[in-house]
RORO-656117 format. One record per atom (N, C-alpha, C): residue number from 0; residue in three letters; chain; x, y, z. Coordinates in pm, whole numbers, plus 50000, padded with zeros to 5 digits. Example, Ala and Ser with C-alpha at 12.3 -4.5 7.8 and 13.67 -1.06 7.14 Angstrom:
RORO-656117
<rec nr="0" rest="ALA" kette="A" x="51319" y="49431" z="50780"/>
<rec nr="0" rest="ALA" kette="A" x="51230" y="49550" z="50780"/>
<rec nr="0" rest="ALA" kette="A" x="51320" y="49670" z="50780"/>
<rec nr="1" rest="SER" kette="A" x="51285" y="49775" z="50708"/>
<rec nr="1" rest="SER" kette="A" x="51367" y="49894" z="50714"/>
<rec nr="1" rest="SER" kette="A" x="51290" y="50003" z="50787"/>
//
This chain:
RORO-656117
<rec nr="0" rest="UNK" kette="A" x="50316" y="49837" z="49158"/>
<rec nr="0" rest="UNK" kette="A" x="50304" y="49719" z="49154"/>
<rec nr="0" rest="UNK" kette="A" x="50443" y="49655" z="49209"/>
<rec nr="1" rest="UNK" kette="A" x="50461" y="49541" z="49267"/>
<rec nr="1" rest="UNK" kette="A" x="50602" y="49485" z="49276"/>
<rec nr="1" rest="UNK" kette="A" x="50552" y="49341" z="49339"/>
<rec nr="2" rest="UNK" kette="A" x="50648" y="49241" z="49301"/>
<rec nr="2" rest="UNK" kette="A" x="50615" y="49090" z="49335"/>
<rec nr="2" rest="UNK" kette="A" x="50679" y="49079" z="49456"/>
<rec nr="3" rest="UNK" kette="A" x="50604" y="49023" z="49570"/>
<rec nr="3" rest="UNK" kette="A" x="50650" y="49003" z="49696"/>
<rec nr="3" rest="UNK" kette="A" x="50651" y="48854" z="49739"/>
<rec nr="4" rest="UNK" kette="A" x="50719" y="48775" z="49752"/>
<rec nr="4" rest="UNK" kette="A" x="50679" y="48630" z="49820"/>
<rec nr="4" rest="UNK" kette="A" x="50558" y="48567" z="49772"/>
<rec nr="5" rest="UNK" kette="A" x="50527" y="48580" z="49627"/>
<rec nr="5" rest="UNK" kette="A" x="50460" y="48532" z="49547"/>
<rec nr="5" rest="UNK" kette="A" x="50324" y="48593" z="49525"/>
<rec nr="6" rest="UNK" kette="A" x="50306" y="48683" z="49584"/>
<rec nr="6" rest="UNK" kette="A" x="50173" y="48793" z="49563"/>
<rec nr="6" rest="UNK" kette="A" x="50226" y="48920" z="49519"/>
<rec nr="7" rest="UNK" kette="A" x="50175" y="49034" z="49500"/>
<rec nr="7" rest="UNK" kette="A" x="50196" y="49143" z="49433"/>
<rec nr="7" rest="UNK" kette="A" x="50139" y="49252" z="49565"/>
<rec nr="8" rest="UNK" kette="A" x="50246" y="49355" z="49568"/>
<rec nr="8" rest="UNK" kette="A" x="50195" y="49435" z="49659"/>
<rec nr="8" rest="UNK" kette="A" x="50200" y="49586" z="49587"/>
<rec nr="9" rest="UNK" kette="A" x="50099" y="49662" z="49608"/>
<rec nr="9" rest="UNK" kette="A" x="50106" y="49800" z="49520"/>
<rec nr="9" rest="UNK" kette="A" x="50035" y="49889" z="49632"/>
<rec nr="10" rest="UNK" kette="A" x="50049" y="50020" z="49639"/>
<rec nr="10" rest="UNK" kette="A" x="50003" y="50120" z="49674"/>
<rec nr="10" rest="UNK" kette="A" x="49902" y="50213" z="49592"/>
<rec nr="11" rest="UNK" kette="A" x="49825" y="50278" z="49665"/>
<rec nr="11" rest="UNK" kette="A" x="49718" y="50365" z="49573"/>
<rec nr="11" rest="UNK" kette="A" x="49738" y="50490" z="49672"/>
<rec nr="12" rest="UNK" kette="A" x="49763" y="50572" z="49608"/>
<rec nr="12" rest="UNK" kette="A" x="49810" y="50703" z="49676"/>
<rec nr="12" rest="UNK" kette="A" x="49711" y="50848" z="49647"/>
<rec nr="13" rest="UNK" kette="A" x="49680" y="50910" z="49729"/>
<rec nr="13" rest="UNK" kette="A" x="49571" y="51004" z="49718"/>
<rec nr="13" rest="UNK" kette="A" x="49605" y="51160" z="49725"/>
<rec nr="14" rest="UNK" kette="A" x="49645" y="51253" z="49626"/>
<rec nr="14" rest="UNK" kette="A" x="49669" y="51372" z="49666"/>
<rec nr="14" rest="UNK" kette="A" x="49556" y="51453" z="49763"/>
<rec nr="15" rest="UNK" kette="A" x="49561" y="51498" z="49874"/>
<rec nr="15" rest="UNK" kette="A" x="49463" y="51565" z="49924"/>
<rec nr="15" rest="UNK" kette="A" x="49462" y="51704" z="49907"/>
<rec nr="16" rest="UNK" kette="A" x="49359" y="51783" z="49948"/>
<rec nr="16" rest="UNK" kette="A" x="49305" y="51935" z="49876"/>
<rec nr="16" rest="UNK" kette="A" x="49439" y="52030" z="49954"/>
<rec nr="17" rest="UNK" kette="A" x="49497" y="51971" z="50036"/>
<rec nr="17" rest="UNK" kette="A" x="49582" y="52095" z="50144"/>
<rec nr="17" rest="UNK" kette="A" x="49739" y="52058" z="50073"/>
<rec nr="18" rest="UNK" kette="A" x="49752" y="51944" z="49996"/>
<rec nr="18" rest="UNK" kette="A" x="49889" y="51927" z="49925"/>
<rec nr="18" rest="UNK" kette="A" x="49953" y="51824" z="50002"/>
<rec nr="19" rest="UNK" kette="A" x="49899" y="51743" z="50096"/>
<rec nr="19" rest="UNK" kette="A" x="49971" y="51656" z="50158"/>
<rec nr="19" rest="UNK" kette="A" x="49878" y="51535" z="50091"/>
<rec nr="20" rest="UNK" kette="A" x="49956" y="51400" z="50085"/>
<rec nr="20" rest="UNK" kette="A" x="49945" y="51282" z="50053"/>
<rec nr="20" rest="UNK" kette="A" x="49877" y="51160" z="50121"/>
<rec nr="21" rest="UNK" kette="A" x="49764" y="51082" z="50118"/>
<rec nr="21" rest="UNK" kette="A" x="49743" y="50967" z="50173"/>
<rec nr="21" rest="UNK" kette="A" x="49783" y="50833" z="50077"/>
<rec nr="22" rest="UNK" kette="A" x="49754" y="50711" z="50134"/>
<rec nr="22" rest="UNK" kette="A" x="49757" y="50596" z="50022"/>
<rec nr="22" rest="UNK" kette="A" x="49707" y="50478" z="50135"/>
<rec nr="23" rest="UNK" kette="A" x="49673" y="50375" z="50078"/>
<rec nr="23" rest="UNK" kette="A" x="49650" y="50265" z="50110"/>
<rec nr="23" rest="UNK" kette="A" x="49716" y="50138" z="50021"/>
<rec nr="24" rest="UNK" kette="A" x="49738" y="50026" z="50119"/>
<rec nr="24" rest="UNK" kette="A" x="49824" y="49934" z="50069"/>
<rec nr="24" rest="UNK" kette="A" x="49726" y="49824" z="49995"/>
<rec nr="25" rest="UNK" kette="A" x="49763" y="49763" z="49881"/>
<rec nr="25" rest="UNK" kette="A" x="49703" y="49636" z="49837"/>
<rec nr="25" rest="UNK" kette="A" x="49755" y="49520" z="49810"/>
<rec nr="26" rest="UNK" kette="A" x="49702" y="49398" z="49857"/>
<rec nr="26" rest="UNK" kette="A" x="49787" y="49262" z="49840"/>
<rec nr="26" rest="UNK" kette="A" x="49698" y="49225" z="49744"/>
<rec nr="27" rest="UNK" kette="A" x="49764" y="49141" z="49650"/>
<rec nr="27" rest="UNK" kette="A" x="49677" y="49053" z="49531"/>
<rec nr="27" rest="UNK" kette="A" x="49753" y="48931" z="49512"/>
<rec nr="28" rest="UNK" kette="A" x="49688" y="48853" z="49468"/>
<rec nr="28" rest="UNK" kette="A" x="49749" y="48680" z="49457"/>
<rec nr="28" rest="UNK" kette="A" x="49641" y="48687" z="49315"/>
<rec nr="29" rest="UNK" kette="A" x="49719" y="48612" z="49209"/>
<rec nr="29" rest="UNK" kette="A" x="49693" y="48584" z="49053"/>
<rec nr="29" rest="UNK" kette="A" x="49589" y="48679" z="49016"/>
<rec nr="30" rest="UNK" kette="A" x="49599" y="48795" z="49034"/>
<rec nr="30" rest="UNK" kette="A" x="49531" y="48907" z="48982"/>
<rec nr="30" rest="UNK" kette="A" x="49407" y="48947" z="49042"/>
<rec nr="31" rest="UNK" kette="A" x="49372" y="48863" z="49174"/>
<rec nr="31" rest="UNK" kette="A" x="49281" y="48937" z="49251"/>
<rec nr="31" rest="UNK" kette="A" x="49308" y="48982" z="49376"/>
<rec nr="32" rest="UNK" kette="A" x="49255" y="49074" z="49431"/>
<rec nr="32" rest="UNK" kette="A" x="49278" y="49143" z="49551"/>
<rec nr="32" rest="UNK" kette="A" x="49240" y="49036" z="49692"/>
<rec nr="33" rest="UNK" kette="A" x="49336" y="49015" z="49731"/>
<rec nr="33" rest="UNK" kette="A" x="49336" y="48944" z="49884"/>
<rec nr="33" rest="UNK" kette="A" x="49298" y="49019" z="50008"/>
<rec nr="34" rest="UNK" kette="A" x="49372" y="49114" z="50018"/>
<rec nr="34" rest="UNK" kette="A" x="49327" y="49257" z="50095"/>
<rec nr="34" rest="UNK" kette="A" x="49381" y="49381" z="50105"/>
<rec nr="35" rest="UNK" kette="A" x="49303" y="49487" z="50183"/>
<rec nr="35" rest="UNK" kette="A" x="49380" y="49612" z="50156"/>
<rec nr="35" rest="UNK" kette="A" x="49374" y="49664" z="50284"/>
<rec nr="36" rest="UNK" kette="A" x="49446" y="49764" z="50299"/>
<rec nr="36" rest="UNK" kette="A" x="49465" y="49849" z="50432"/>
<rec nr="36" rest="UNK" kette="A" x="49333" y="49961" z="50440"/>
<rec nr="37" rest="UNK" kette="A" x="49364" y="50042" z="50521"/>
<rec nr="37" rest="UNK" kette="A" x="49252" y="50112" z="50515"/>
<rec nr="37" rest="UNK" kette="A" x="49349" y="50257" z="50478"/>
<rec nr="38" rest="UNK" kette="A" x="49302" y="50381" z="50455"/>
<rec nr="38" rest="UNK" kette="A" x="49398" y="50529" z="50459"/>
<rec nr="38" rest="UNK" kette="A" x="49493" y="50525" z="50591"/>
<rec nr="39" rest="UNK" kette="A" x="49606" y="50544" z="50526"/>
<rec nr="39" rest="UNK" kette="A" x="49727" y="50544" z="50640"/>
<rec nr="39" rest="UNK" kette="A" x="49737" y="50697" z="50659"/>
<rec nr="40" rest="UNK" kette="A" x="49791" y="50736" z="50756"/>
<rec nr="40" rest="UNK" kette="A" x="49824" y="50883" z="50812"/>
<rec nr="40" rest="UNK" kette="A" x="49859" y="50982" z="50658"/>
<rec nr="41" rest="UNK" kette="A" x="49876" y="51088" z="50693"/>
<rec nr="41" rest="UNK" kette="A" x="49876" y="51200" z="50578"/>
<rec nr="41" rest="UNK" kette="A" x="50031" y="51237" z="50633"/>
<rec nr="42" rest="UNK" kette="A" x="50089" y="51237" z="50488"/>
<rec nr="42" rest="UNK" kette="A" x="50241" y="51238" z="50479"/>
<rec nr="42" rest="UNK" kette="A" x="50276" y="51355" z="50412"/>
<rec nr="43" rest="UNK" kette="A" x="50350" y="51473" z="50406"/>
<rec nr="43" rest="UNK" kette="A" x="50418" y="51544" z="50332"/>
<rec nr="43" rest="UNK" kette="A" x="50448" y="51526" z="50174"/>
<rec nr="44" rest="UNK" kette="A" x="50478" y="51390" z="50154"/>
<rec nr="44" rest="UNK" kette="A" x="50526" y="51356" z="49994"/>
<rec nr="44" rest="UNK" kette="A" x="50437" y="51226" z="49976"/>
<rec nr="45" rest="UNK" kette="A" x="50415" y="51256" z="49843"/>
<rec nr="45" rest="UNK" kette="A" x="50369" y="51125" z="49776"/>
<rec nr="45" rest="UNK" kette="A" x="50446" y="50983" z="49811"/>
<rec nr="46" rest="UNK" kette="A" x="50540" y="50990" z="49783"/>
<rec nr="46" rest="UNK" kette="A" x="50638" y="50870" z="49803"/>
<rec nr="46" rest="UNK" kette="A" x="50652" y="50831" z="49958"/>
<rec nr="47" rest="UNK" kette="A" x="50632" y="50922" z="50057"/>
<rec nr="47" rest="UNK" kette="A" x="50636" y="50897" z="50185"/>
<rec nr="47" rest="UNK" kette="A" x="50515" y="50784" z="50188"/>
<rec nr="48" rest="UNK" kette="A" x="50378" y="50836" z="50149"/>
<rec nr="48" rest="UNK" kette="A" x="50250" y="50751" z="50168"/>
<rec nr="48" rest="UNK" kette="A" x="50280" y="50607" z="50085"/>
<rec nr="49" rest="UNK" kette="A" x="50324" y="50629" z="50001"/>
<rec nr="49" rest="UNK" kette="A" x="50336" y="50500" z="49916"/>
<rec nr="49" rest="UNK" kette="A" x="50460" y="50397" z="49983"/>
<rec nr="50" rest="UNK" kette="A" x="50565" y="50441" z="50057"/>
<rec nr="50" rest="UNK" kette="A" x="50632" y="50368" z="50131"/>
<rec nr="50" rest="UNK" kette="A" x="50609" y="50316" z="50233"/>
<rec nr="51" rest="UNK" kette="A" x="50480" y="50398" z="50287"/>
<rec nr="51" rest="UNK" kette="A" x="50424" y="50316" z="50421"/>
<rec nr="51" rest="UNK" kette="A" x="50313" y="50199" z="50372"/>
<rec nr="52" rest="UNK" kette="A" x="50262" y="50221" z="50259"/>
<rec nr="52" rest="UNK" kette="A" x="50156" y="50162" z="50223"/>
<rec nr="52" rest="UNK" kette="A" x="50195" y="49997" z="50184"/>
<rec nr="53" rest="UNK" kette="A" x="50294" y="50029" z="50098"/>
<rec nr="53" rest="UNK" kette="A" x="50396" y="49898" z="50042"/>
<rec nr="53" rest="UNK" kette="A" x="50444" y="49837" z="50178"/>
<rec nr="54" rest="UNK" kette="A" x="50494" y="49901" z="50258"/>
<rec nr="54" rest="UNK" kette="A" x="50519" y="49830" z="50402"/>
<rec nr="54" rest="UNK" kette="A" x="50440" y="49751" z="50475"/>
<rec nr="55" rest="UNK" kette="A" x="50319" y="49813" z="50478"/>
<rec nr="55" rest="UNK" kette="A" x="50221" y="49752" z="50542"/>
<rec nr="55" rest="UNK" kette="A" x="50155" y="49610" z="50475"/>
<rec nr="56" rest="UNK" kette="A" x="50152" y="49613" z="50312"/>
<rec nr="56" rest="UNK" kette="A" x="50129" y="49495" z="50231"/>
<rec nr="56" rest="UNK" kette="A" x="50211" y="49402" z="50230"/>
<rec nr="57" rest="UNK" kette="A" x="50373" y="49450" z="50268"/>
<rec nr="57" rest="UNK" kette="A" x="50469" y="49329" z="50295"/>
<rec nr="57" rest="UNK" kette="A" x="50457" y="49280" z="50438"/>
<rec nr="58" rest="UNK" kette="A" x="50451" y="49321" z="50515"/>
<rec nr="58" rest="UNK" kette="A" x="50422" y="49274" z="50658"/>
<rec nr="58" rest="UNK" kette="A" x="50289" y="49221" z="50661"/>
<rec nr="59" rest="UNK" kette="A" x="50162" y="49249" z="50611"/>
<rec nr="59" rest="UNK" kette="A" x="50104" y="49156" z="50601"/>
<rec nr="59" rest="UNK" kette="A" x="50099" y="49018" z="50534"/>
<rec nr="60" rest="UNK" kette="A" x="50184" y="49032" z="50411"/>
<rec nr="60" rest="UNK" kette="A" x="50212" y="48902" z="50384"/>
<rec nr="60" rest="UNK" kette="A" x="50283" y="48802" z="50455"/>
<rec nr="61" rest="UNK" kette="A" x="50401" y="48888" z="50523"/>
<rec nr="61" rest="UNK" kette="A" x="50498" y="48815" z="50608"/>
<rec nr="61" rest="UNK" kette="A" x="50397" y="48731" z="50740"/>
<rec nr="62" rest="UNK" kette="A" x="50328" y="48804" z="50800"/>
<rec nr="62" rest="UNK" kette="A" x="50221" y="48771" z="50905"/>
<rec nr="62" rest="UNK" kette="A" x="50135" y="48671" z="50847"/>
<rec nr="63" rest="UNK" kette="A" x="50053" y="48686" z="50747"/>
<rec nr="63" rest="UNK" kette="A" x="49930" y="48598" z="50701"/>
<rec nr="63" rest="UNK" kette="A" x="49982" y="48527" z="50553"/>
<rec nr="64" rest="UNK" kette="A" x="50041" y="48543" z="50486"/>
<rec nr="64" rest="UNK" kette="A" x="50089" y="48504" z="50361"/>
<rec nr="64" rest="UNK" kette="A" x="50132" y="48312" z="50354"/>
//
Protein backbone atom coordinates (compact mmCIF):
# COMPACT_ATOMS: atom_id res chain seq x y z
CA UNK A 1 0.00 0.00 0.00
CA UNK A 2 1.19 3.49 -0.77
CA UNK A 3 -0.32 6.96 -0.65
CA UNK A 4 -1.08 8.71 -3.92
CA UNK A 5 -2.77 12.13 -4.22
CA UNK A 6 -4.81 11.71 -1.04
CA UNK A 7 -5.78 8.11 -1.80
CA UNK A 8 -4.11 4.81 -1.02
CA UNK A 9 -3.23 2.45 -3.86
CA UNK A 10 -2.48 -1.22 -3.42
CA UNK A 11 -2.13 -4.38 -5.44
CA UNK A 12 -3.38 -7.83 -4.63
CA UNK A 13 -1.16 -10.42 -6.33
CA UNK A 14 -2.08 -14.04 -6.87
CA UNK A 15 0.28 -16.92 -7.65
CA UNK A 16 -1.19 -19.10 -10.39
CA UNK A 17 -0.73 -22.87 -10.45
CA UNK A 18 1.58 -22.65 -13.47
CA UNK A 19 4.07 -20.38 -11.67
CA UNK A 20 2.82 -17.14 -13.23
CA UNK A 21 1.23 -14.22 -11.37
CA UNK A 22 -1.87 -12.10 -11.72
CA UNK A 23 -2.86 -9.04 -9.71
CA UNK A 24 -5.58 -6.48 -9.38
CA UNK A 25 -5.38 -2.88 -8.25
CA UNK A 26 -7.32 -1.27 -5.41
CA UNK A 27 -7.98 2.42 -4.74
CA UNK A 28 -8.98 3.36 -1.19
CA UNK A 29 -9.97 6.58 0.50
CA UNK A 30 -10.27 6.91 4.28
CA UNK A 31 -9.85 3.15 4.69
CA UNK A 32 -12.75 2.34 2.31
CA UNK A 33 -12.35 0.80 -1.12
CA UNK A 34 -13.35 3.26 -3.83
CA UNK A 35 -12.76 0.96 -6.80
CA UNK A 36 -10.77 -2.02 -7.94
CA UNK A 37 -9.70 -3.36 -11.28
CA UNK A 38 -10.33 -6.78 -12.63
CA UNK A 39 -7.50 -9.28 -12.81
CA UNK A 40 -4.73 -8.12 -15.11
CA UNK A 41 -2.91 -10.28 -17.59
CA UNK A 42 -0.60 -13.01 -16.43
CA UNK A 43 3.01 -12.05 -15.68
CA UNK A 44 6.09 -14.18 -15.21
CA UNK A 45 6.98 -12.34 -11.98
CA UNK A 46 4.98 -11.22 -8.98
CA UNK A 47 6.63 -7.79 -9.12
CA UNK A 48 5.51 -7.36 -12.74
CA UNK A 49 1.90 -8.05 -11.84
CA UNK A 50 2.09 -5.67 -8.86
CA UNK A 51 3.63 -2.89 -10.98
CA UNK A 52 0.80 -3.15 -13.51
CA UNK A 53 -1.91 -3.10 -10.86
CA UNK A 54 -0.41 -0.07 -9.09
CA UNK A 55 -0.04 1.77 -12.40
CA UNK A 56 -3.73 1.14 -13.09
CA UNK A 57 -4.69 2.47 -9.64
CA UNK A 58 -2.63 5.65 -10.08
CA UNK A 59 -4.13 6.26 -13.51
CA UNK A 60 -7.64 5.77 -12.15
CA UNK A 61 -6.95 8.45 -9.53
CA UNK A 62 -5.48 10.78 -12.16
CA UNK A 63 -8.59 10.31 -14.33
CA UNK A 64 -11.30 10.23 -11.63
CA UNK A 65 -9.87 11.50 -8.33
